[in-house]
DSSP file (Angstrom, degrees, kcal/mol; ACC not computed):
  #  RESIDUE AA STRUCTURE BP1 BP2  ACC     N-H-->O    O-->H-N    N-H-->O    O-->H-N    TCO  KAPPA ALPHA  PHI   PSI    X-CA   Y-CA   Z-CA
    1    1 A M              0   0    0      0, 0.0     2,-0.4     0, 0.0    13,-0.2   0.000 360.0 360.0 360.0 138.4   99.8   98.3  113.6
    2    2 A K  E     -A   13   0A   0     11,-2.2    11,-2.0     2,-0.0     2,-0.4  -0.854 360.0-155.2-107.5 143.4  100.7   96.1  110.7
    3    3 A L  E     -A   12   0A   0     -2,-0.4     2,-0.4     9,-0.2     9,-0.2  -0.963  10.1-177.2-117.6 132.8  100.5   97.1  107.0
    4    4 A R  E     -A   11   0A   0      7,-2.1     7,-2.0    -2,-0.4     2,-0.6  -0.985   3.7-170.2-128.0 122.6  100.0   94.6  104.2
    5    5 A C  E     +A   10   0A   0     -2,-0.4     2,-0.4     5,-0.2     5,-0.2  -0.951  13.2 165.7-116.0 120.9  100.1   95.8  100.6
    6    6 A T  E >   -A    9   0A   0      3,-1.6     3,-1.7    -2,-0.6    -2,-0.0  -0.996  60.0 -46.8-135.4 129.0   99.0   93.3   97.9
    7    7 A H  T 3  S-     0   0    0     -2,-0.4     2,-0.1     1,-0.3     0, 0.0  -0.239 126.4 -17.3  47.5-121.1   98.1   94.0   94.3
    8    8 A N  T 3  S+     0   0    0     -3,-0.1    80,-2.2     2,-0.0     2,-0.3  -0.315 118.6  96.1-107.6  48.6   95.7   97.0   94.6
    9    9 A S  E <   -Ab   6  88A   0     -3,-1.7    -3,-1.6    78,-0.2     2,-0.4  -0.983  52.8-156.7-142.3 155.1   94.9   96.7   98.2
   10   10 A L  E     -Ab   5  89A   0     78,-2.9    80,-2.1    -2,-0.3     2,-0.5  -0.978  12.7-173.4-120.8 133.9   95.9   98.0  101.7
   11   11 A R  E     -Ab   4  90A   0     -7,-2.0    -7,-2.1    -2,-0.4     2,-0.5  -0.981   2.2-169.4-131.3 121.9   95.2   96.0  104.9
   12   12 A L  E     -Ab   3  91A   0     78,-2.5    80,-2.9    -2,-0.5     2,-0.5  -0.942   3.3-163.3-107.1 125.3   95.9   97.5  108.3
   13   13 A R  E     -Ab   2  92A   0    -11,-2.0   -11,-2.2    -2,-0.5     2,-0.4  -0.958   9.3-161.1-110.4 124.7   95.8   95.3  111.5
   14   14 A L  E     - b   0  93A   0     78,-3.0    80,-3.6    -2,-0.5     2,-0.2  -0.828   6.3-146.5-109.9 139.2   95.5   97.1  114.7
   15   15 A R    >>  -     0   0    0     -2,-0.4     4,-2.3    78,-0.2     3,-0.8  -0.504  39.8 -96.7 -89.7 167.8   96.3   95.7  118.3
   16   16 A K  H 3> S+     0   0    0     91,-2.9     4,-2.0     1,-0.3     5,-0.1   0.839 126.2  53.1 -54.6 -38.8   94.4   96.8  121.3
   17   17 A S  H 3> S+     0   0    0     90,-0.4     4,-1.5     2,-0.2    -1,-0.3   0.764 106.2  54.2 -69.6 -26.7   97.0   99.4  122.2
   18   18 A D  H <> S+     0   0    0     -3,-0.8     4,-2.4    89,-0.2    -2,-0.2   0.936 109.6  47.4 -67.4 -47.0   96.7  100.9  118.6
   19   19 A I  H  X S+     0   0    0     -4,-2.3     4,-2.1     1,-0.2    -2,-0.2   0.880 107.7  54.8 -68.0 -33.9   93.0  101.2  119.0
   20   20 A A  H  X S+     0   0    0     -4,-2.0     4,-1.9     1,-0.2    -1,-0.2   0.878 111.8  45.8 -63.6 -37.3   93.4  102.8  122.5
   21   21 A Q  H  X>S+     0   0    0     -4,-1.5     4,-3.4     2,-0.2     5,-0.6   0.877 109.5  54.0 -69.4 -35.2   95.7  105.4  120.8
   22   22 A L  H  X5S+     0   0    0     -4,-2.4     4,-1.2     1,-0.2    -2,-0.2   0.878 110.9  46.9 -63.0 -39.7   93.3  105.8  118.0
   23   23 A Q  H  <5S+     0   0    0     -4,-2.1    -1,-0.2    -5,-0.2    -2,-0.2   0.888 120.1  38.2 -70.0 -41.5   90.5  106.6  120.5
   24   24 A S  H  <5S+     0   0    0     -4,-1.9    -2,-0.2    -5,-0.2    -3,-0.2   0.894 132.0  21.8 -82.9 -38.8   92.6  109.0  122.5
   25   25 A E  H  <5S-     0   0    0     -4,-3.4    -3,-0.2     2,-0.2    -2,-0.2   0.600  95.3-122.3-105.5 -12.3   94.6  110.8  119.8
   26   26 A G  S  <<S+     0   0    0     -4,-1.2    20,-2.5    -5,-0.6     2,-0.3   0.457  85.0  50.8  84.3   0.3   92.4  110.3  116.7
   27   27 A F  E     -D   45   0B   0     -6,-0.6     2,-0.3    18,-0.2    18,-0.2  -0.990  56.2-161.1-161.2 159.8   95.3  108.6  114.9
   28   28 A V  E     +D   44   0B   0     16,-2.2    16,-2.8    -2,-0.3     2,-0.3  -0.984  20.3 176.3-141.3 142.0   98.0  105.9  115.0
   29   29 A Q  E     -D   43   0B   0     -2,-0.3     2,-0.3    14,-0.2    14,-0.2  -0.972  14.8-166.7-146.8 163.3  101.0  105.7  112.8
   30   30 A E  E     -D   42   0B   0     12,-2.3    12,-2.3    -2,-0.3     2,-0.3  -0.939  13.5-143.3-142.2 160.7  104.2  103.7  112.2
   31   31 A R  E     -D   41   0B   0     -2,-0.3     2,-0.5    10,-0.2    10,-0.2  -0.963   6.8-157.8-129.8 146.4  107.3  104.3  110.2
   32   32 A V  E     -D   40   0B   0      8,-2.3     8,-2.4    -2,-0.3     2,-0.5  -0.993  17.2-157.3-118.9 119.9  109.7  102.3  108.1
   33   33 A T  E     +D   39   0B   0     -2,-0.5     6,-0.2     6,-0.2     3,-0.1  -0.874  16.5 179.6-106.5 128.1  113.1  103.9  107.7
   34   34 A F  E     -     0   0B   0      4,-3.2     5,-0.1    -2,-0.5    -1,-0.1   0.491  48.5-107.0-106.3  -4.6  115.3  102.9  104.8
   35   35 A G  E >  S+D   38   0B   0      3,-0.7     3,-2.0     1,-0.0    -1,-0.3  -0.212  94.3  66.5 103.1 167.0  118.3  105.1  105.6
   36   36 A A  T 3  S-     0   0    0      1,-0.3     3,-0.1    -2,-0.1    -3,-0.0   0.801 130.8 -60.7  53.3  35.2  119.5  108.3  103.8
   37   37 A G  T 3  S+     0   0    0      1,-0.2     2,-0.6     0, 0.0    -1,-0.3   0.674 100.4 137.6  71.3  17.1  116.4  110.1  105.0
   38   38 A Q  E <   +D   35   0B   0     -3,-2.0    -4,-3.2     2,-0.0    -3,-0.7  -0.880  24.7 166.8-101.1 119.6  114.0  107.8  103.2
   39   39 A T  E     -D   33   0B   0     -2,-0.6     2,-0.5    -6,-0.2    -6,-0.2  -0.995  27.2-154.5-134.3 138.5  111.0  107.0  105.3
   40   40 A L  E     -D   32   0B   0     -8,-2.4    -8,-2.3    -2,-0.4     2,-0.5  -0.953  18.3-168.6-102.5 123.0  107.7  105.4  104.6
   41   41 A T  E     -De  31  60B   0     18,-2.4    20,-2.8    -2,-0.5     2,-0.5  -0.933   6.9-167.9-114.5 133.8  105.0  106.3  107.1
   42   42 A Y  E     +De  30  61B   0    -12,-2.3   -12,-2.3    -2,-0.5     2,-0.3  -0.974  13.0 179.5-120.0 136.5  101.6  104.7  107.3
   43   43 A R  E     -De  29  62B   0     18,-2.7    20,-3.1    -2,-0.5     2,-0.5  -0.996  21.4-158.6-141.7 136.7   98.9  106.3  109.3
   44   44 A L  E     +De  28  63B   0    -16,-2.8   -16,-2.2    -2,-0.3     2,-0.3  -0.970  25.8 173.1-117.4 129.0   95.3  105.6  110.3
   45   45 A Q  E     -De  27  64B   0     18,-2.6    20,-2.6    -2,-0.5     2,-0.4  -0.980  36.3-121.4-138.9 147.9   93.2  108.6  111.4
   46   46 A I  E     + e   0  65B   0    -20,-2.5     2,-0.3    -2,-0.3    21,-0.1  -0.750  48.8 164.6 -85.3 134.2   89.7  109.4  112.3
   47   47 A A  E     - e   0  66B   0     18,-2.6     2,-1.8    -2,-0.4    20,-1.1  -0.936  51.3 -97.6-148.4 161.6   88.5  112.2  109.9
   48   48 A A  S    S+     0   0    0     -2,-0.3    -2,-0.0    18,-0.2    16,-0.0  -0.464  72.9 134.5 -79.7  61.6   85.5  114.0  108.6
   49   49 A V        -     0   0    0     -2,-1.8    18,-0.1    16,-0.2    -2,-0.1  -0.847  62.6-129.5-115.5 156.2   85.3  112.0  105.4
   50   50 A P  S    S+     0   0    0      0, 0.0     2,-0.3     0, 0.0    -1,-0.1   0.706  87.2   8.5 -79.4 -17.9   82.2  110.4  103.8
   51   51 A A  S    S-     0   0    0     14,-0.0    13,-0.1    32,-0.0    32,-0.1  -0.998  94.1 -73.5-159.1 158.8   83.8  106.9  103.5
   52   52 A L        +     0   0    0     -2,-0.3     2,-0.3    30,-0.2    13,-0.2  -0.377  68.8 161.8 -53.4 128.7   86.8  104.8  104.4
   53   53 A S  E     -F   64   0B   0     11,-1.8    11,-2.4    -2,-0.1     2,-0.3  -0.861  31.2-143.2-149.4 170.1   89.6  106.2  102.1
   54   54 A A  E     -F   63   0B   0      9,-0.3     2,-0.3    -2,-0.3     9,-0.2  -0.995   9.1-171.9-146.0 146.9   93.3  106.4  101.6
   55   55 A L  E     -F   62   0B   0      7,-2.1     7,-2.8    -2,-0.3     2,-0.4  -0.953  12.0-150.8-133.9 153.8   95.8  109.1  100.3
   56   56 A F  E     +F   61   0B   0     -2,-0.3     2,-0.3     5,-0.2     5,-0.2  -0.952  31.1 151.5-129.3 112.4   99.5  108.9   99.5
   57   57 A E  E >   -F   60   0B   0      3,-1.8     3,-0.7    -2,-0.4    -2,-0.1  -0.975  63.5  -8.0-141.3 125.7  101.4  112.1  100.0
   58   58 A N  T 3  S-     0   0    0     -2,-0.3    -1,-0.1     1,-0.2     3,-0.1   0.895 129.8 -49.5  65.3  38.8  105.1  112.9  100.8
   59   59 A G  T 3  S+     0   0    0      1,-0.2   -18,-2.4   -19,-0.1     2,-0.5   0.674 113.5 119.5  69.1  21.5  105.9  109.2  101.5
   60   60 A C  E <   -eF  41  57B   0     -3,-0.7    -3,-1.8   -20,-0.2     2,-0.8  -0.964  51.9-155.8-125.0 122.1  102.9  108.8  103.8
   61   61 A I  E     -eF  42  56B   0    -20,-2.8   -18,-2.7    -2,-0.5     2,-0.6  -0.846  20.4-170.7 -88.8 114.4  100.0  106.4  103.3
   62   62 A C  E     -eF  43  55B   0     -7,-2.8    -7,-2.1    -2,-0.8     2,-0.5  -0.934   7.5-167.3-117.7 111.1   97.1  107.9  105.2
   63   63 A V  E     -eF  44  54B   0    -20,-3.1   -18,-2.6    -2,-0.6     2,-0.4  -0.842  11.6-157.9 -95.7 129.7   94.0  105.8  105.7
   64   64 A Q  E     -eF  45  53B   0    -11,-2.4   -11,-1.8    -2,-0.5   -18,-0.2  -0.915   7.3-162.5-116.0 135.3   91.0  107.8  107.0
   65   65 A I  E     -e   46   0B   0    -20,-2.6   -18,-2.6    -2,-0.4   -16,-0.2  -0.920  30.9-109.5-107.5 130.1   87.9  106.4  108.8
   66   66 A P  E  >  -e   47   0B   0      0, 0.0     4,-2.4     0, 0.0   -18,-0.2  -0.336  32.3-119.2 -52.4 140.7   84.6  108.5  109.0
   67   67 A T  H  > S+     0   0    0    -20,-1.1     4,-2.5     1,-0.2     5,-0.2   0.906 109.8  44.8 -49.5 -56.1   84.2  109.6  112.6
   68   68 A P  H  > S+     0   0    0      0, 0.0     4,-1.7     0, 0.0    -1,-0.2   0.865 114.8  49.4 -62.7 -34.8   80.8  107.8  113.3
   69   69 A E  H  > S+     0   0    0      2,-0.2     4,-2.0     1,-0.2    -2,-0.2   0.858 109.8  53.1 -72.0 -40.9   82.0  104.5  111.6
   70   70 A A  H  X S+     0   0    0     -4,-2.4     4,-2.8     2,-0.2     5,-0.2   0.938 108.9  47.5 -59.6 -49.9   85.3  104.6  113.7
   71   71 A Q  H  X S+     0   0    0     -4,-2.5     4,-1.8     1,-0.2    -2,-0.2   0.907 111.6  50.1 -69.1 -35.9   83.5  105.0  117.0
   72   72 A R  H  < S+     0   0    0     -4,-1.7     6,-0.3    -5,-0.2    -1,-0.2   0.923 116.3  43.2 -61.3 -43.2   81.0  102.1  116.2
   73   73 A W  H >< S+     0   0    0     -4,-2.0     3,-1.1     1,-0.2    -2,-0.2   0.928 114.0  47.6 -70.2 -44.8   83.9   99.8  115.2
   74   74 A M  H 3< S+     0   0    0     -4,-2.8    -1,-0.2     1,-0.2    -2,-0.2   0.859 116.2  46.8 -68.1 -37.0   86.3  100.7  118.1
   75   75 A D  T 3< S+     0   0    0     -4,-1.8    -1,-0.2    -5,-0.2     2,-0.2   0.262 110.5  58.8 -89.0   7.2   83.3  100.3  120.6
   76   76 A S  S <  S-     0   0    0     -3,-1.1    -3,-0.0     2,-0.2    -4,-0.0  -0.648  87.6-108.0-129.2 177.8   82.0   96.9  119.3
   77   77 A E  S    S+     0   0    0     -2,-0.2    -4,-0.1    35,-0.0    -3,-0.1   0.399  73.9 130.2 -86.8  -3.9   83.1   93.3  118.6
   78   78 A Q        -     0   0    0     -6,-0.3    -2,-0.2     1,-0.1     3,-0.1  -0.363  47.4-157.3 -61.0 131.8   83.0   94.1  114.8
   79   79 A V        +     0   0    0      1,-0.1    14,-1.6    13,-0.1     2,-0.3   0.944  57.5  16.4 -76.7 -52.6   86.4   92.9  113.4
   80   80 A G  E     -C   92   0A   0     12,-0.2     2,-0.4     2,-0.0    12,-0.2  -0.808  46.9-148.0-135.2 161.9   86.8   94.9  110.3
   81   81 A L  E     -C   91   0A   0     10,-2.6    10,-2.6    -2,-0.3     2,-0.4  -0.964  29.3-173.9-123.0 142.3   86.0   97.9  108.1
   82   82 A E  E     -C   90   0A   0     -2,-0.4     2,-0.4     8,-0.2     8,-0.2  -0.995  21.1-178.8-145.7 142.1   86.2   97.6  104.3
   83   83 A N  E     -C   89   0A   0      6,-2.2     6,-3.1    -2,-0.4     2,-0.1  -0.970   5.2-172.8-138.2 126.4   85.9   99.7  101.2
   84   84 A D  E     +C   88   0A   0     -2,-0.4     4,-0.2     4,-0.2     6,-0.0  -0.409  43.0 116.1-118.8  52.2   86.3   98.1   97.8
   85   85 A Q  S    S-     0   0    0      2,-0.8     3,-0.1    -2,-0.1    -2,-0.0   0.351  93.1 -34.9 -90.4-133.7   86.4  101.0   95.4
   86   86 A L  S    S+     0   0    0      1,-0.2     2,-0.5     2,-0.0    -2,-0.0   0.866 141.8  34.5 -56.5 -40.2   89.3  101.9   93.2
   87   87 A L  S    S-     0   0    0    -33,-0.0    -2,-0.8   -78,-0.0     2,-0.5  -0.975  88.2-130.1-112.4 120.9   91.6  100.8   96.1
   88   88 A H  E     -bC   9  84A   0    -80,-2.2   -78,-2.9    -2,-0.5     2,-0.4  -0.675  30.4-172.6 -79.1 125.5   90.6   97.9   98.3
   89   89 A I  E     +bC  10  83A   0     -6,-3.1    -6,-2.2    -2,-0.5     2,-0.4  -0.976   9.3 178.5-121.5 128.9   91.0   99.0  101.9
   90   90 A L  E     -bC  11  82A   0    -80,-2.1   -78,-2.5    -2,-0.4     2,-0.4  -0.994   4.5-177.7-129.7 123.5   90.7   96.7  104.9
   91   91 A V  E     +bC  12  81A   0    -10,-2.6   -10,-2.6    -2,-0.4     2,-0.3  -0.988  19.5 170.4-119.9 128.5   91.2   97.8  108.6
   92   92 A E  E     -bC  13  80A   0    -80,-2.9   -78,-3.0    -2,-0.4     2,-0.4  -0.947  41.1-106.5-142.2 158.1   90.8   95.0  111.1
   93   93 A K  E     -b   14   0A   0    -14,-1.6     2,-0.2    -2,-0.3   -78,-0.2  -0.684  52.4-111.3 -77.4 133.3   91.4   94.2  114.8
   94   94 A D        -     0   0    0    -80,-3.6    15,-3.4    -2,-0.4   -78,-0.1  -0.477  25.4-157.2 -78.1 135.9   94.5   92.0  115.0
   95   95 A F        -     0   0    0     13,-0.2     2,-0.1    -2,-0.2    15,-0.1  -0.707  33.9 -95.1 -98.2 159.5   94.3   88.4  116.0
   96   96 A P        -     0   0    0      0, 0.0    26,-0.3     0, 0.0     2,-0.1  -0.471  40.1-108.0 -75.9 153.0   97.4   86.6  117.5
   97   97 A C    >   -     0   0    0     24,-0.1     3,-1.7    25,-0.1    24,-0.1  -0.432  28.4-113.1 -71.1 151.3   99.7   84.7  115.2
   98   98 A R  T 3  S+     0   0    0      1,-0.3    -1,-0.1    -2,-0.1    23,-0.1   0.905 117.3  45.9 -52.8 -43.4   99.6   80.9  115.6
   99   99 A H  T 3  S+     0   0    0      2,-0.0    -1,-0.3     0, 0.0     2,-0.3   0.297  84.6 124.2 -92.0  14.4  103.1   80.8  116.9
  100  100 A T    <   -     0   0    0     -3,-1.7     5,-0.1     1,-0.1     2,-0.1  -0.530  65.6-117.5 -67.9 131.2  102.7   83.7  119.3
  101  101 A E    >>  -     0   0    0     -2,-0.3     3,-1.5     1,-0.1     4,-0.6  -0.362  26.6-111.6 -67.1 154.6  103.5   82.9  122.9
  102  102 A E  G >4 S+     0   0    0      1,-0.3     3,-1.1     2,-0.2     4,-0.3   0.866 117.6  57.5 -54.4 -42.4  100.5   83.2  125.3
  103  103 A S  G 34 S+     0   0    0      1,-0.2     3,-0.5     2,-0.1    -1,-0.3   0.744 103.0  54.2 -62.2 -25.4  102.1   86.2  127.0
  104  104 A D  G X4 S+     0   0    0     -3,-1.5     3,-0.6     1,-0.2    -1,-0.2   0.524  92.8  74.5 -85.8  -6.1  102.2   88.1  123.6
  105  105 A R  G X<>S+     0   0    0     -3,-1.1     3,-1.7    -4,-0.6     5,-0.5   0.613  70.4  85.4 -82.8 -12.7   98.4   87.6  123.0
  106  106 A E  G 3 5S+     0   0    0     -3,-0.5    -1,-0.2    -4,-0.3    -2,-0.1   0.796  88.0  50.4 -65.5 -25.1   97.2   90.1  125.5
  107  107 A D  G < 5S+     0   0    0     -3,-0.6   -91,-2.9   -91,-0.1   -90,-0.4   0.363 104.3  75.7 -90.7   0.4   97.5   93.1  123.0
  108  108 A T  T < 5S-     0   0    0     -3,-1.7     2,-1.4   -93,-0.2     3,-0.3  -0.675  91.8-108.7-113.2 168.5   95.5   91.3  120.4
  109  109 A F  T >>5 +     0   0    0    -15,-3.4     3,-1.7    -2,-0.2     4,-0.7  -0.317  56.8 148.8 -90.9  53.7   91.9   90.5  119.9
  110  110 A Y  T 34< +     0   0    0     -2,-1.4     3,-0.3    -5,-0.5    -1,-0.2   0.728  65.6  63.6 -65.5 -15.9   92.2   86.8  120.7
  111  111 A E  T 34 S+     0   0    0     -3,-0.3    -1,-0.3     1,-0.2    -2,-0.1   0.686 104.9  44.7 -79.1 -15.0   88.8   86.7  122.1
  112  112 A L  T <4 S+     0   0    0     -3,-1.7    -1,-0.2     2,-0.0    -2,-0.2   0.524  90.9 110.2 -96.6  -6.6   87.2   87.6  118.8
  113  113 A A  S  < S-     0   0    0     -4,-0.7     3,-0.1    -3,-0.3     6,-0.1  -0.311  74.3-112.7 -70.6 149.6   89.5   85.1  116.8
  114  114 A P        -     0   0    0      0, 0.0     5,-0.1     0, 0.0    -1,-0.1  -0.203  59.6 -58.2 -67.7 173.7   87.8   81.9  115.3
  115  115 A E    >>  -     0   0    0      3,-0.1     3,-1.7     1,-0.1     4,-0.7  -0.192  59.7-102.1 -55.1 154.6   88.7   78.6  116.8
  116  116 A E  G >4 S+     0   0    0      1,-0.3     3,-1.5     2,-0.2    -1,-0.1   0.842 120.3  50.8 -47.1 -52.2   92.4   77.7  116.7
  117  117 A E  G 34 S+     0   0    0      1,-0.3    -1,-0.3     3,-0.0    -2,-0.1   0.655 115.0  44.1 -72.0 -12.2   92.2   75.3  113.8
  118  118 A E  G <4 S+     0   0    0     -3,-1.7    -1,-0.3     2,-0.1    -2,-0.2   0.520  86.2 109.1-102.4  -5.9   90.2   77.9  111.7
  119  119 A T    <<  -     0   0    0     -3,-1.5   -21,-0.1    -4,-0.7    -6,-0.0  -0.566  65.7-136.7 -74.0 126.2   92.5   80.8  112.5
  120  120 A P        -     0   0    0      0, 0.0     2,-1.1     0, 0.0   -22,-0.1  -0.328  33.4 -89.9 -73.1 163.5   94.6   81.9  109.5
  121  121 A D        -     0   0    0      1,-0.1   -24,-0.1   -24,-0.1    -2,-0.0  -0.678  46.8-175.8 -71.8 100.3   98.2   82.7  109.9
  122  122 A N              0   0    0     -2,-1.1    -1,-0.1   -26,-0.3   -25,-0.1   0.148 360.0 360.0 -92.1  18.1   97.9   86.5  110.5
  123  123 A C              0   0    0    -27,-0.1    -1,-0.2  -121,-0.0   -26,-0.1   0.435 360.0 360.0 -78.6 360.0  101.7   87.3  110.7
């Protein structure tokens, strides 16, 4: 799972293996360790919430997807989920980077990506 923070927005990009874990465990998370016990955790979880939302507590960014919306998204070709309230949140299925070797594309949603010349650099 990739995290991009820009201005007042969060963007999470999930690979196929991340979505498989989200389906089986109800969450997926990553950590960035800065040393001296300082860690940033970012987590995506399925929850009983009314809308796509995010919390920040104890060094953890937690993005929550409502259960019915999560199921529809994971089981379809829909690429992303978005909420543009106070904080802009975008959760997407990951496409391969332009420079990714063919063997590394298997865990991405290459089959949903636009034609090669239209595909943005997703790294």
